A tleap script that builds the chain and sets N, CA, C and O, in Angstrom:
source leaprc.protein.ff14SB
mol = sequence {
  NMET PRO GLU ASP LYS ALA GLY LYS PRO GLY
  VAL LYS THR LEU MET LEU MET LEU ALA LEU
  ALA THR LEU VAL ALA GLY CYS SER THR SER
  ARG ASP VAL ARG ARG ALA ASP GLY TRP MET
  THR HIE VAL VAL SER CYS GLY GLY PRO LEU
  LEU ASN MET GLY HIE CYS LEU GLU LYS ALA
  GLY GLU VAL CYS ARG GLY TYR GLY TYR THR
  ILE LEU ASN GLN ASP GLY GLY GLU LEU PRO
  ALA SER PRO ASP ALA MET PRO THR GLY GLY
  LEU PRO ASP VAL PRO LYS SER MET SER GLY
  LEU THR ARG PHE GLN SER ARG GLN LEU TYR
  ILE ARG CYS ASN CGLY
}
set mol.1.N position { -67.054 52.828 46.030 }
set mol.1.CA position { -67.459 53.997 45.286 }
set mol.1.C position { -66.285 54.968 45.274 }
set mol.1.O position { -65.770 55.308 46.339 }
set mol.2.N position { -65.842 55.430 44.095 }
set mol.2.CA position { -64.723 56.370 44.042 }
set mol.2.C position { -65.082 57.671 44.733 }
set mol.2.O position { -66.206 58.162 44.626 }
set mol.3.N position { -64.112 58.216 45.441 }
set mol.3.CA position { -64.338 59.451 46.179 }
set mol.3.C position { -63.303 60.483 45.775 }
set mol.3.O position { -62.208 60.136 45.330 }
set mol.4.N position { -63.652 61.753 45.931 }
set mol.4.CA position { -62.685 62.810 45.677 }
set mol.4.C position { -61.819 63.001 46.916 }
set mol.4.O position { -61.936 62.246 47.881 }
set mol.5.N position { -60.954 64.006 46.892 }
set mol.5.CA position { -60.020 64.228 47.995 }
set mol.5.C position { -60.717 64.576 49.298 }
set mol.5.O position { -60.155 64.341 50.368 }
set mol.6.N position { -61.925 65.130 49.245 }
set mol.6.CA position { -62.657 65.510 50.452 }
set mol.6.C position { -63.457 64.333 51.015 }
set mol.6.O position { -64.150 64.488 52.020 }
set mol.7.N position { -63.370 63.153 50.379 }
set mol.7.CA position { -64.081 61.985 50.873 }
set mol.7.C position { -65.520 61.883 50.386 }
set mol.7.O position { -66.284 61.054 50.880 }
set mol.8.N position { -65.897 62.724 49.416 }
set mol.8.CA position { -67.248 62.700 48.863 }
set mol.8.C position { -67.240 61.922 47.554 }
set mol.8.O position { -66.207 61.835 46.890 }
set mol.9.N position { -68.400 61.347 47.173 }
set mol.9.CA position { -68.449 60.643 45.890 }
set mol.9.C position { -68.074 61.580 44.748 }
set mol.9.O position { -68.426 62.760 44.762 }
set mol.10.N position { -67.351 61.045 43.752 }
set mol.10.CA position { -66.936 61.839 42.606 }
set mol.10.C position { -68.109 62.215 41.714 }
set mol.10.O position { -69.179 61.609 41.782 }
set mol.11.N position { -67.894 63.217 40.882 }
set mol.11.CA position { -68.934 63.714 39.987 }
set mol.11.C position { -69.368 62.617 39.018 }
set mol.11.O position { -70.561 62.466 38.756 }
set mol.12.N position { -68.419 61.852 38.483 }
set mol.12.CA position { -68.764 60.774 37.545 }
set mol.12.C position { -69.648 59.729 38.221 }
set mol.12.O position { -70.594 59.224 37.617 }
set mol.13.N position { -69.338 59.410 39.468 }
set mol.13.CA position { -70.134 58.426 40.205 }
set mol.13.C position { -71.545 58.946 40.429 }
set mol.13.O position { -72.512 58.203 40.261 }
set mol.14.N position { -71.675 60.208 40.804 }
set mol.14.CA position { -72.994 60.801 41.023 }
set mol.14.C position { -73.801 60.847 39.729 }
set mol.14.O position { -75.008 60.603 39.742 }
set mol.15.N position { -73.144 61.158 38.611 }
set mol.15.CA position { -73.839 61.196 37.319 }
set mol.15.C position { -74.316 59.806 36.912 }
set mol.15.O position { -75.418 59.656 36.384 }
set mol.16.N position { -73.492 58.792 37.156 }
set mol.16.CA position { -73.877 57.421 36.834 }
set mol.16.C position { -75.066 56.990 37.687 }
set mol.16.O position { -75.999 56.366 37.181 }
set mol.17.N position { -75.038 57.316 38.972 }
set mol.17.CA position { -76.147 56.958 39.857 }
set mol.17.C position { -77.428 57.674 39.424 }
set mol.17.O position { -78.504 57.077 39.458 }
set mol.18.N position { -77.332 58.924 39.025 }
set mol.18.CA position { -78.485 59.683 38.548 }
set mol.18.C position { -79.039 59.072 37.266 }
set mol.18.O position { -80.256 58.970 37.106 }
set mol.19.N position { -78.166 58.667 36.355 }
set mol.19.CA position { -78.607 58.055 35.099 }
set mol.19.C position { -79.330 56.738 35.368 }
set mol.19.O position { -80.366 56.469 34.760 }
set mol.20.N position { -78.797 55.916 36.269 }
set mol.20.CA position { -79.453 54.645 36.596 }
set mol.20.C position { -80.793 54.873 37.267 }
set mol.20.O position { -81.758 54.167 36.970 }
set mol.21.N position { -80.874 55.836 38.159 }
set mol.21.CA position { -82.143 56.138 38.824 }
set mol.21.C position { -83.177 56.621 37.818 }
set mol.21.O position { -84.360 56.305 37.946 }
set mol.22.N position { -82.746 57.378 36.828 }
set mol.22.CA position { -83.651 57.871 35.798 }
set mol.22.C position { -84.178 56.724 34.950 }
set mol.22.O position { -85.346 56.726 34.560 }
set mol.23.N position { -83.325 55.742 34.661 }
set mol.23.CA position { -83.763 54.584 33.879 }
set mol.23.C position { -84.842 53.791 34.599 }
set mol.23.O position { -85.783 53.312 33.966 }
set mol.24.N position { -84.719 53.648 35.907 }
set mol.24.CA position { -85.641 52.820 36.675 }
set mol.24.C position { -86.908 53.577 37.047 }
set mol.24.O position { -88.003 53.020 36.973 }
set mol.25.N position { -86.776 54.813 37.437 }
set mol.25.CA position { -87.929 55.585 37.919 }
set mol.25.C position { -88.882 55.899 36.786 }
set mol.25.O position { -88.470 56.368 35.725 }
set mol.26.N position { -90.157 55.638 37.014 }
set mol.26.CA position { -91.174 56.023 36.050 }
set mol.26.C position { -91.224 55.211 34.788 }
set mol.26.O position { -91.899 55.610 33.839 }
set mol.27.N position { -90.545 54.091 34.731 }
set mol.27.CA position { -90.532 53.304 33.507 }
set mol.27.C position { -91.784 52.449 33.360 }
set mol.27.O position { -92.124 52.051 32.246 }
set mol.28.N position { -92.463 52.162 34.437 }
set mol.28.CA position { -93.724 51.428 34.350 }
set mol.28.C position { -94.817 52.434 34.029 }
set mol.28.O position { -94.986 53.427 34.737 }
set mol.29.N position { -95.559 52.174 32.958 }
set mol.29.CA position { -96.604 53.103 32.541 }
set mol.29.C position { -97.915 52.346 32.366 }
set mol.29.O position { -97.935 51.117 32.292 }
set mol.30.N position { -99.004 53.098 32.301 }
set mol.30.CA position { -100.300 52.475 32.030 }
set mol.30.C position { -101.125 53.409 31.149 }
set mol.30.O position { -100.941 54.626 31.151 }
set mol.31.N position { -102.030 52.808 30.405 }
set mol.31.CA position { -102.964 53.591 29.610 }
set mol.31.C position { -104.318 52.909 29.651 }
set mol.31.O position { -104.404 51.687 29.770 }
set mol.32.N position { -105.377 53.705 29.552 }
set mol.32.CA position { -106.740 53.186 29.591 }
set mol.32.C position { -107.190 52.821 28.185 }
set mol.32.O position { -106.894 53.523 27.218 }
set mol.33.N position { -107.914 51.705 28.089 }
set mol.33.CA position { -108.452 51.247 26.808 }
set mol.33.C position { -109.876 50.772 27.046 }
set mol.33.O position { -110.119 49.957 27.937 }
set mol.34.N position { -110.825 51.277 26.253 }
set mol.34.CA position { -112.202 50.791 26.363 }
set mol.34.C position { -112.382 49.697 25.332 }
set mol.34.O position { -112.189 49.905 24.134 }
set mol.35.N position { -112.763 48.509 25.831 }
set mol.35.CA position { -112.961 47.357 24.953 }
set mol.35.C position { -114.296 47.462 24.220 }
set mol.35.O position { -115.142 48.286 24.567 }
set mol.36.N position { -114.472 46.622 23.207 }
set mol.36.CA position { -115.707 46.623 22.414 }
set mol.36.C position { -116.924 46.294 23.266 }
set mol.36.O position { -118.030 46.742 22.963 }
set mol.37.N position { -116.731 45.501 24.350 }
set mol.37.CA position { -117.862 45.146 25.212 }
set mol.37.C position { -118.191 46.241 26.231 }
set mol.37.O position { -119.084 46.065 27.060 }
set mol.38.N position { -117.475 47.371 26.175 }
set mol.38.CA position { -117.770 48.496 27.056 }
set mol.38.C position { -116.928 48.555 28.320 }
set mol.38.O position { -116.916 49.589 28.988 }
set mol.39.N position { -116.226 47.491 28.672 }
set mol.39.CA position { -115.402 47.479 29.876 }
set mol.39.C position { -114.160 48.340 29.691 }
set mol.39.O position { -113.519 48.315 28.640 }
set mol.40.N position { -113.832 49.100 30.731 }
set mol.40.CA position { -112.593 49.870 30.735 }
set mol.40.C position { -111.481 48.934 31.204 }
set mol.40.O position { -111.583 48.321 32.266 }
set mol.41.N position { -110.446 48.832 30.423 }
set mol.41.CA position { -109.295 48.019 30.801 }
set mol.41.C position { -108.063 48.918 30.805 }
set mol.41.O position { -108.097 50.049 30.319 }
set mol.42.N position { -107.000 48.403 31.351 }
set mol.42.CA position { -105.743 49.147 31.436 }
set mol.42.C position { -104.632 48.275 30.863 }
set mol.42.O position { -104.577 47.069 31.104 }
set mol.43.N position { -103.757 48.908 30.106 }
set mol.43.CA position { -102.564 48.238 29.603 }
set mol.43.C position { -101.402 48.777 30.417 }
set mol.43.O position { -101.080 49.963 30.345 }
set mol.44.N position { -100.771 47.898 31.197 }
set mol.44.CA position { -99.644 48.282 32.045 }
set mol.44.C position { -98.374 47.780 31.372 }
set mol.44.O position { -98.239 46.586 31.105 }
set mol.45.N position { -97.448 48.685 31.100 }
set mol.45.CA position { -96.201 48.342 30.425 }
set mol.45.C position { -95.019 48.517 31.369 }
set mol.45.O position { -94.939 49.503 32.102 }
set mol.46.N position { -94.118 47.570 31.346 }
set mol.46.CA position { -92.893 47.662 32.165 }
set mol.46.C position { -91.735 47.034 31.409 }
set mol.46.O position { -91.017 46.193 31.951 }
set mol.47.N position { -91.555 47.431 30.183 }
set mol.47.CA position { -90.490 46.875 29.363 }
set mol.47.C position { -89.150 47.501 29.673 }
set mol.47.O position { -89.062 48.529 30.345 }
set mol.48.N position { -88.120 46.871 29.177 }
set mol.48.CA position { -86.775 47.399 29.336 }
set mol.48.C position { -85.852 46.403 29.978 }
set mol.48.O position { -86.292 45.393 30.528 }
set mol.49.N position { -84.573 46.686 29.911 }
set mol.49.CA position { -83.591 45.745 30.447 }
set mol.49.C position { -83.504 45.723 31.965 }
set mol.49.O position { -82.990 44.756 32.528 }
set mol.50.N position { -83.993 46.767 32.652 }
set mol.50.CA position { -83.836 46.838 34.100 }
set mol.50.C position { -85.108 46.544 34.883 }
set mol.50.O position { -85.087 46.601 36.113 }
set mol.51.N position { -86.214 46.232 34.214 }
set mol.51.CA position { -87.471 45.975 34.910 }
set mol.51.C position { -87.852 44.506 34.785 }
set mol.51.O position { -87.298 43.773 33.967 }
set mol.52.N position { -88.808 44.089 35.611 }
set mol.52.CA position { -89.312 42.715 35.547 }
set mol.52.C position { -90.833 42.755 35.677 }
set mol.52.O position { -91.417 43.825 35.848 }
set mol.53.N position { -91.470 41.595 35.597 }
set mol.53.CA position { -92.923 41.542 35.661 }
set mol.53.C position { -93.438 42.044 37.012 }
set mol.53.O position { -94.575 42.506 37.103 }
set mol.54.N position { -92.628 41.959 38.046 }
set mol.54.CA position { -93.010 42.495 39.347 }
set mol.54.C position { -93.306 43.983 39.287 }
set mol.54.O position { -94.189 44.464 39.998 }
set mol.55.N position { -92.582 44.723 38.449 }
set mol.55.CA position { -92.845 46.147 38.289 }
set mol.55.C position { -94.213 46.368 37.650 }
set mol.55.O position { -94.919 47.309 38.013 }
set mol.56.N position { -94.594 45.505 36.697 }
set mol.56.CA position { -95.932 45.604 36.092 }
set mol.56.C position { -97.006 45.347 37.143 }
set mol.56.O position { -98.017 46.048 37.186 }
set mol.57.N position { -96.789 44.346 37.989 }
set mol.57.CA position { -97.772 44.014 39.013 }
set mol.57.C position { -97.925 45.149 40.023 }
set mol.57.O position { -99.036 45.446 40.462 }
set mol.58.N position { -96.818 45.778 40.390 }
set mol.58.CA position { -96.884 46.922 41.303 }
set mol.58.C position { -97.642 48.079 40.677 }
set mol.58.O position { -98.459 48.713 41.345 }
set mol.59.N position { -97.384 48.367 39.406 }
set mol.59.CA position { -98.071 49.452 38.722 }
set mol.59.C position { -99.561 49.145 38.600 }
set mol.59.O position { -100.388 50.046 38.737 }
set mol.60.N position { -99.918 47.877 38.343 }
set mol.60.CA position { -101.327 47.486 38.266 }
set mol.60.C position { -102.025 47.761 39.595 }
set mol.60.O position { -103.165 48.225 39.611 }
set mol.61.N position { -101.350 47.478 40.709 }
set mol.61.CA position { -101.913 47.770 42.023 }
set mol.61.C position { -102.135 49.262 42.227 }
set mol.61.O position { -103.142 49.670 42.806 }
set mol.62.N position { -101.194 50.078 41.752 }
set mol.62.CA position { -101.338 51.531 41.856 }
set mol.62.C position { -102.507 52.023 41.009 }
set mol.62.O position { -103.282 52.872 41.449 }
set mol.63.N position { -102.635 51.497 39.811 }
set mol.63.CA position { -103.697 51.926 38.898 }
set mol.63.C position { -105.067 51.635 39.497 }
set mol.63.O position { -105.980 52.454 39.390 }
set mol.64.N position { -105.213 50.473 40.128 }
set mol.64.CA position { -106.519 50.067 40.665 }
set mol.64.C position { -106.734 50.529 42.104 }
set mol.64.O position { -107.780 50.231 42.682 }
set mol.65.N position { -105.794 51.237 42.696 }
set mol.65.CA position { -105.921 51.891 44.004 }
set mol.65.C position { -106.484 50.993 45.101 }
set mol.65.O position { -107.393 51.400 45.825 }
set mol.66.N position { -105.963 49.793 45.231 }
set mol.66.CA position { -106.363 48.934 46.341 }
set mol.66.C position { -107.620 48.116 46.129 }
set mol.66.O position { -107.995 47.345 47.012 }
set mol.67.N position { -108.289 48.255 44.987 }
set mol.67.CA position { -109.492 47.472 44.721 }
set mol.67.C position { -109.165 46.084 44.181 }
set mol.67.O position { -110.041 45.223 44.105 }
set mol.68.N position { -107.937 45.870 43.814 }
set mol.68.CA position { -107.541 44.618 43.198 }
set mol.68.C position { -107.819 44.657 41.705 }
set mol.68.O position { -108.459 45.583 41.207 }
set mol.69.N position { -107.341 43.658 41.002 }
set mol.69.CA position { -107.498 43.635 39.558 }
set mol.69.C position { -107.519 42.203 39.055 }
set mol.69.O position { -107.086 41.272 39.734 }
set mol.70.N position { -108.031 42.059 37.852 }
set mol.70.CA position { -108.055 40.770 37.171 }
set mol.70.C position { -107.146 40.887 35.954 }
set mol.70.O position { -107.280 41.820 35.163 }
set mol.71.N position { -106.227 39.943 35.805 }
set mol.71.CA position { -105.344 39.943 34.644 }
set mol.71.C position { -106.089 39.277 33.495 }
set mol.71.O position { -106.445 38.101 33.569 }
set mol.72.N position { -106.319 40.039 32.437 }
set mol.72.CA position { -107.027 39.531 31.271 }
set mol.72.C position { -106.076 38.849 30.297 }
set mol.72.O position { -106.433 37.861 29.655 }
set mol.73.N position { -104.870 39.384 30.194 }
set mol.73.CA position { -103.878 38.841 29.272 }
set mol.73.C position { -102.521 39.411 29.647 }
set mol.73.O position { -102.433 40.365 30.421 }
set mol.74.N position { -101.474 38.832 29.104 }
set mol.74.CA position { -100.128 39.341 29.331 }
set mol.74.C position { -99.310 39.156 28.075 }
set mol.74.O position { -99.620 38.316 27.230 }
set mol.75.N position { -98.278 39.939 27.963 }
set mol.75.CA position { -97.404 39.892 26.811 }
set mol.75.C position { -95.968 40.022 27.302 }
set mol.75.O position { -95.602 41.059 27.855 }
set mol.76.N position { -95.152 38.996 27.114 }
set mol.76.CA position { -93.764 39.035 27.559 }
set mol.76.C position { -93.647 38.800 29.050 }
set mol.76.O position { -94.611 39.011 29.786 }
set mol.77.N position { -92.498 38.372 29.505 }
set mol.77.CA position { -92.283 38.129 30.927 }
set mol.77.C position { -93.062 36.930 31.430 }
set mol.77.O position { -93.917 36.391 30.727 }
set mol.78.N position { -92.771 36.527 32.620 }
set mol.78.CA position { -93.437 35.369 33.229 }
set mol.78.C position { -94.124 35.799 34.514 }
set mol.78.O position { -93.530 36.467 35.360 }
set mol.79.N position { -95.374 35.410 34.645 }
set mol.79.CA position { -96.084 35.631 35.905 }
set mol.79.C position { -95.761 34.481 36.842 }
set mol.79.O position { -95.471 33.379 36.377 }
set mol.80.N position { -95.802 34.705 38.148 }
set mol.80.CA position { -95.527 33.631 39.090 }
set mol.80.C position { -96.595 32.545 39.015 }
set mol.80.O position { -97.719 32.788 38.575 }
set mol.81.N position { -96.223 31.347 39.452 }
set mol.81.CA position { -97.130 30.200 39.382 }
set mol.81.C position { -98.287 30.317 40.363 }
set mol.81.O position { -99.368 29.794 40.093 }
set mol.82.N position { -98.093 30.988 41.492 }
set mol.82.CA position { -99.160 31.125 42.488 }
set mol.82.C position { -99.112 32.521 43.093 }
set mol.82.O position { -98.073 33.180 43.042 }
set mol.83.N position { -100.233 32.987 43.672 }
set mol.83.CA position { -100.233 34.318 44.292 }
set mol.83.C position { -99.224 34.449 45.422 }
set mol.83.O position { -98.745 35.549 45.696 }
set mol.84.N position { -98.894 33.335 46.085 }
set mol.84.CA position { -97.912 33.387 47.169 }
set mol.84.C position { -96.513 33.673 46.642 }
set mol.84.O position { -95.634 34.093 47.394 }
set mol.85.N position { -96.308 33.447 45.349 }
set mol.85.CA position { -94.988 33.634 44.757 }
set mol.85.C position { -94.879 34.962 44.020 }
set mol.85.O position { -93.955 35.152 43.229 }
set mol.86.N position { -95.818 35.894 44.268 }
set mol.86.CA position { -95.823 37.166 43.560 }
set mol.86.C position { -94.483 37.876 43.716 }
set mol.86.O position { -94.032 38.108 44.838 }
set mol.87.N position { -93.850 38.218 42.609 }
set mol.87.CA position { -92.604 38.975 42.721 }
set mol.87.C position { -92.923 40.433 43.008 }
set mol.87.O position { -93.983 40.928 42.626 }
set mol.88.N position { -92.034 41.102 43.661 }
set mol.88.CA position { -92.184 42.541 43.837 }
set mol.88.C position { -91.279 43.197 42.819 }
set mol.88.O position { -90.338 42.581 42.319 }
set mol.89.N position { -91.563 44.438 42.516 }
set mol.89.CA position { -90.712 45.147 41.574 }
set mol.89.C position { -89.300 45.223 42.127 }
set mol.89.O position { -88.339 44.835 41.463 }
set mol.90.N position { -89.186 45.722 43.338 }
set mol.90.CA position { -87.900 45.762 44.035 }
set mol.90.C position { -86.776 46.311 43.186 }
set mol.90.O position { -86.982 47.175 42.334 }
set mol.91.N position { -85.603 45.804 43.428 }
set mol.91.CA position { -84.438 46.235 42.682 }
set mol.91.C position { -84.511 45.679 41.263 }
set mol.91.O position { -85.051 44.594 41.048 }
set mol.92.N position { -83.977 46.407 40.312 }
set mol.92.CA position { -84.029 45.940 38.931 }
set mol.92.C position { -83.175 44.699 38.737 }
set mol.92.O position { -82.226 44.452 39.480 }
set mol.93.N position { -83.535 43.922 37.718 }
set mol.93.CA position { -82.724 42.778 37.326 }
set mol.93.C position { -81.560 43.311 36.515 }
set mol.93.O position { -81.721 43.612 35.332 }
set mol.94.N position { -80.404 43.433 37.118 }
set mol.94.CA position { -79.250 43.986 36.421 }
set mol.94.C position { -78.626 42.890 35.569 }
set mol.94.O position { -78.273 41.830 36.086 }
set mol.95.N position { -78.487 43.136 34.265 }
set mol.95.CA position { -77.886 42.137 33.389 }
set mol.95.C position { -76.458 41.833 33.808 }
set mol.95.O position { -75.765 42.685 34.364 }
set mol.96.N position { -76.023 40.605 33.535 }
set mol.96.CA position { -74.679 40.178 33.926 }
set mol.96.C position { -73.600 40.802 33.042 }
set mol.96.O position { -72.434 40.853 33.434 }
set mol.97.N position { -73.974 41.273 31.862 }
set mol.97.CA position { -73.002 41.920 30.988 }
set mol.97.C position { -73.600 43.218 30.453 }
set mol.97.O position { -74.813 43.421 30.507 }
set mol.98.N position { -72.765 44.067 29.954 }
set mol.98.CA position { -73.226 45.339 29.410 }
set mol.98.C position { -74.115 45.124 28.186 }
set mol.98.O position { -74.975 45.956 27.899 }
set mol.99.N position { -73.922 44.021 27.462 }
set mol.99.CA position { -74.755 43.777 26.283 }
set mol.99.C position { -76.209 43.570 26.693 }
set mol.99.O position { -77.111 43.827 25.896 }
set mol.100.N position { -76.458 43.106 27.930 }
set mol.100.CA position { -77.817 42.929 28.414 }
set mol.100.C position { -78.552 44.242 28.573 }
set mol.100.O position { -79.783 44.266 28.547 }
set mol.101.N position { -77.820 45.343 28.737 }
set mol.101.CA position { -78.444 46.652 28.895 }
set mol.101.C position { -78.999 47.190 27.578 }
set mol.101.O position { -79.836 48.092 27.583 }
set mol.102.N position { -78.543 46.648 26.459 }
set mol.102.CA position { -79.011 47.149 25.170 }
set mol.102.C position { -80.209 46.363 24.652 }
set mol.102.O position { -80.834 46.774 23.674 }
set mol.103.N position { -80.541 45.247 25.283 }
set mol.103.CA position { -81.693 44.451 24.850 }
set mol.103.C position { -82.953 44.969 25.516 }
set mol.103.O position { -83.011 45.082 26.741 }
set mol.104.N position { -83.961 45.283 24.719 }
set mol.104.CA position { -85.224 45.772 25.253 }
set mol.104.C position { -86.240 44.647 25.197 }
set mol.104.O position { -86.542 44.132 24.121 }
set mol.105.N position { -86.770 44.261 26.355 }
set mol.105.CA position { -87.798 43.237 26.401 }
set mol.105.C position { -89.127 43.904 26.696 }
set mol.105.O position { -89.257 44.638 27.677 }
set mol.106.N position { -90.110 43.652 25.853 }
set mol.106.CA position { -91.437 44.230 26.032 }
set mol.106.C position { -92.222 43.373 27.027 }
set mol.106.O position { -92.264 42.150 26.894 }
set mol.107.N position { -92.838 44.006 28.017 }
set mol.107.CA position { -93.695 43.324 28.983 }
set mol.107.C position { -94.949 44.156 29.172 }
set mol.107.O position { -94.870 45.357 29.433 }
set mol.108.N position { -96.104 43.521 29.043 }
set mol.108.CA position { -97.368 44.228 29.249 }
set mol.108.C position { -98.366 43.330 29.951 }
set mol.108.O position { -98.420 42.123 29.715 }
set mol.109.N position { -99.154 43.945 30.820 }
set mol.109.CA position { -100.296 43.278 31.448 }
set mol.109.C position { -101.554 43.995 30.976 }
set mol.109.O position { -101.589 45.224 30.903 }
set mol.110.N position { -102.570 43.231 30.660 }
set mol.110.CA position { -103.869 43.778 30.313 }
set mol.110.C position { -104.777 43.446 31.496 }
set mol.110.O position { -105.055 42.275 31.753 }
set mol.111.N position { -105.242 44.471 32.219 }
set mol.111.CA position { -105.970 44.243 33.459 }
set mol.111.C position { -107.321 44.969 33.466 }
set mol.111.O position { -107.537 45.917 32.710 }
set mol.112.N position { -108.212 44.507 34.327 }
set mol.112.CA position { -109.462 45.204 34.622 }
set mol.112.C position { -109.523 45.329 36.142 }
set mol.112.O position { -109.358 44.344 36.861 }
set mol.113.N position { -109.760 46.542 36.622 }
set mol.113.CA position { -109.836 46.773 38.061 }
set mol.113.C position { -111.123 46.178 38.625 }
set mol.113.O position { -112.174 46.250 37.989 }
set mol.114.N position { -111.041 45.604 39.794 }
set mol.114.CA position { -112.224 45.078 40.498 }
set mol.114.C position { -112.900 46.235 41.218 }
set mol.114.O position { -112.228 47.117 41.754 }
set mol.115.N position { -114.205 46.234 41.231 }
set mol.115.CA position { -114.940 47.226 42.022 }
set mol.115.C position { -115.139 48.527 41.405 }
set mol.115.O position { -115.748 49.410 42.010 }
savepdb mol mol.pdb
quit
């Protein structure tokens, strides 16, 4: 990390870190949708170049506050093959090239909270 003469991170480095943190923080969103059958469902979105389906799963857990949820449908991204393989949101998937940062991938989970 580049440092100034006093041994502190430079202003450009701090601005870049702030910009990256802003991109990642709060990018997973959810909205409530009432289906025709009367059930309240939630659409959890975690699109973008720096997020993965694990971020959608984490947001779904937050939305349902520990009651668990049932995935009704998904759009974009891949869910793990088994519950033991559940990905966590964790660190973002950083693209290998700068061109990967300009590609926006849409990912959505359609869930119903249990309980």
